[in-house]
C-alpha positions as CSV (number, residue, x, y, z in Angstrom):
1,M,-18.0,10.1,9.7
2,S,-18.6,12.0,12.9
3,D,-19.7,11.2,16.4
4,E,-22.2,13.1,18.5
5,T,-19.7,15.8,19.4
6,G,-19.2,16.8,15.8
7,T,-15.6,15.8,15.6
8,P,-14.6,13.7,12.6
9,D,-13.6,10.1,13.3
10,T,-10.0,9.3,12.7
11,P,-9.2,6.3,10.4
12,A,-7.7,3.2,12.0
13,G,-4.0,3.6,12.6
14,S,-4.0,7.3,12.2
15,A,-3.4,8.1,15.9
16,G,-5.2,11.4,15.7
17,E,-3.4,12.9,12.8
18,T,-5.2,15.6,10.9
19,A,-6.1,14.7,7.3
20,P,-7.9,16.8,4.8
21,T,-11.7,16.7,5.2
22,S,-12.5,16.9,1.5
23,G,-10.8,15.8,-1.7
24,A,-8.0,13.3,-1.9
25,R,-7.2,11.6,1.4
26,P,-3.8,10.0,2.2
27,E,-3.7,6.3,2.6
28,P,-2.6,5.3,6.1
29,L,0.7,3.3,6.3
30,R,1.2,0.5,8.8
31,F,2.5,1.8,12.1
32,F,2.4,5.4,10.8
33,G,-1.2,6.1,10.0
34,T,-1.3,9.4,8.1
35,S,1.5,11.0,10.1
36,W,3.8,10.5,7.0
37,V,2.0,13.3,5.2
38,N,3.3,16.2,7.3
39,H,5.8,14.2,9.4
40,D,3.8,15.0,12.6
41,A,2.3,13.1,15.5
42,G,5.4,11.3,16.5
43,Y,6.6,10.4,13.0
44,A,10.3,10.4,13.9
45,A,9.7,8.3,17.0
46,R,7.5,5.8,15.0
47,R,10.3,5.5,12.4
48,A,12.8,4.8,15.1
49,G,10.5,2.3,16.6
50,V,9.9,0.5,13.3
51,A,13.7,0.4,12.6
52,A,14.5,-0.9,16.1
53,G,11.6,-3.4,16.0
54,S,12.4,-4.8,12.6
55,L,16.1,-5.2,13.5
56,V,15.2,-6.9,16.8
57,A,12.7,-9.2,15.0
58,A,15.4,-10.0,12.4
59,A,17.9,-10.8,15.1
60,A,15.5,-13.0,17.0
61,S,14.6,-14.8,13.7
62,C,18.2,-15.5,13.1
63,L,18.5,-16.9,16.6
64,V,15.6,-19.2,15.8
65,L,17.2,-20.2,12.5
66,R,20.4,-21.0,14.4
67,F,18.5,-23.3,16.7
68,A,17.0,-25.0,13.6
69,Y,20.5,-25.4,12.2
70,E,21.7,-27.0,15.5
71,G,18.8,-29.4,15.3
72,I,19.8,-30.4,11.8
73,A,23.4,-30.8,13.0
74,I,22.3,-33.0,15.9
75,A,20.1,-35.1,13.6
76,D,23.3,-35.8,11.6
77,T,21.5,-35.6,8.2
78,G,24.8,-35.0,6.4
79,S,26.5,-32.0,5.0
80,F,24.5,-32.0,1.7
81,V,21.2,-31.4,3.5
82,T,22.7,-28.8,5.7
83,V,24.1,-26.9,2.8
84,L,20.8,-27.1,0.9
85,I,18.9,-25.7,3.9
86,I,21.4,-22.9,4.4
87,A,21.3,-22.0,0.7
88,M,17.5,-22.1,0.7
89,F,17.2,-19.6,3.6
90,A,19.9,-17.4,2.1
91,I,18.4,-17.3,-1.4
92,C,14.8,-16.9,-0.1
93,S,15.9,-14.1,2.2
94,A,17.7,-12.3,-0.6
95,L,14.6,-12.6,-2.9
96,A,12.3,-11.5,-0.1
97,F,14.5,-8.5,0.6
98,R,14.4,-7.5,-3.1
99,N,10.7,-8.1,-3.4
100,T,9.9,-6.1,-0.2
101,W,12.3,-3.3,-1.3
102,E,10.7,-3.0,-4.7
103,G,7.3,-2.9,-3.0
104,F,8.2,0.3,-1.4
105,G,8.5,2.0,-4.8
106,S,5.7,0.4,-6.8
107,R,2.6,-1.7,-6.3
108,H,3.0,-5.4,-6.6
109,D,1.0,-7.6,-9.0
110,P,-1.4,-9.6,-6.8
111,G,-1.0,-12.7,-8.9
112,R,2.8,-12.6,-8.6
113,Q,2.6,-12.0,-4.9
114,A,0.3,-15.0,-4.5
115,S,2.8,-17.3,-6.3
116,L,5.7,-16.0,-4.2
117,R,3.9,-16.4,-0.9
118,G,5.8,-19.5,0.2
119,L,9.1,-18.2,-0.9
120,L,8.5,-14.9,1.0
121,A,7.5,-16.8,4.1
122,I,10.8,-18.7,4.1
123,G,12.8,-15.5,3.5
124,F,11.1,-13.5,6.2
125,V,14.5,-12.3,7.5
126,G,15.1,-10.5,4.3
127,S,11.7,-8.7,4.5
128,L,12.5,-7.6,8.1
129,L,15.9,-6.3,7.0
130,A,14.3,-4.4,4.1
131,Y,11.9,-2.7,6.6
132,F,14.9,-1.8,8.8
133,F,16.9,-0.2,6.0
134,R,14.0,1.7,4.5
135,S,12.9,3.0,7.9
136,L,16.3,4.6,8.3
137,T,15.4,7.1,5.5
138,E,11.6,7.2,5.4
139,A,8.5,5.4,6.5
140,P,8.4,2.1,4.5
141,G,6.3,2.8,1.5
142,E,6.1,6.6,2.1
143,R,7.5,7.6,-1.3
144,L,5.0,5.5,-3.2
145,H,2.1,6.7,-1.1
146,R,3.3,10.3,-1.4
147,E,3.5,10.1,-5.2
148,E,0.0,8.6,-5.4
149,Y,-1.4,11.1,-2.9
150,E,0.1,14.1,-4.7
151,K,-1.3,12.8,-8.0
152,A,-4.7,12.4,-6.5
153,R,-4.6,15.9,-5.0
154,E,-3.7,17.4,-8.4
155,E,-6.5,15.5,-10.1
156,Y,-8.9,16.6,-7.4
157,D,-7.8,20.2,-7.7
158,R,-8.1,20.1,-11.5
159,R,-11.6,18.7,-11.2
160,T,-12.8,21.3,-8.7
161,T,-11.2,24.5,-10.0
162,R,-13.8,26.8,-11.5
163,R,-13.6,28.2,-14.9
164,T,-13.3,32.0,-15.2
165,G,-16.0,33.8,-17.2
166,N,-19.2,32.7,-18.7
167,P,-18.7,30.0,-21.3
168,A,-21.8,31.1,-23.2
169,K,-20.3,34.5,-23.9
170,R,-17.2,33.2,-25.5
171,K,-16.5,34.1,-29.1
172,R,-16.7,31.2,-31.5
173,H,-13.9,30.6,-33.9
174,R,-15.0,29.7,-37.3
């Protein structure tokens, strides 16, 4: 927990943010660490970086998909195969976008995620676009983590508050 100087270790990805030393601790988010709690330690710059990075990655991915489309066109496989491939990427991207977007608000079922792994891999552009659009308003997943963190803090406070008075001296109601 602490090194020889007596300072607490920071969790991986926290980039030196301060987190409470006791009680409920916030779960770090990818690229943000725990800076999402107080919107400190470069939170705005990180959000801008995530937005720009996901948009650039989506654009680069679309360029790669265009090269794949040109390869199919050169192979002269026919219009039916070309339409199937375009439809596959469009549908998988839409489903990946929706799945990723819903994941920012609630936890996914691990079994369902495992069964969707291939579909989500094909629709990676949709996931990148979901990250881009969410990072325009908040850190992706911040709302879900904030709700869980607030609930954990309330439970911790409720468990640690002391009762007033001596319970042995209470009057018994008969």
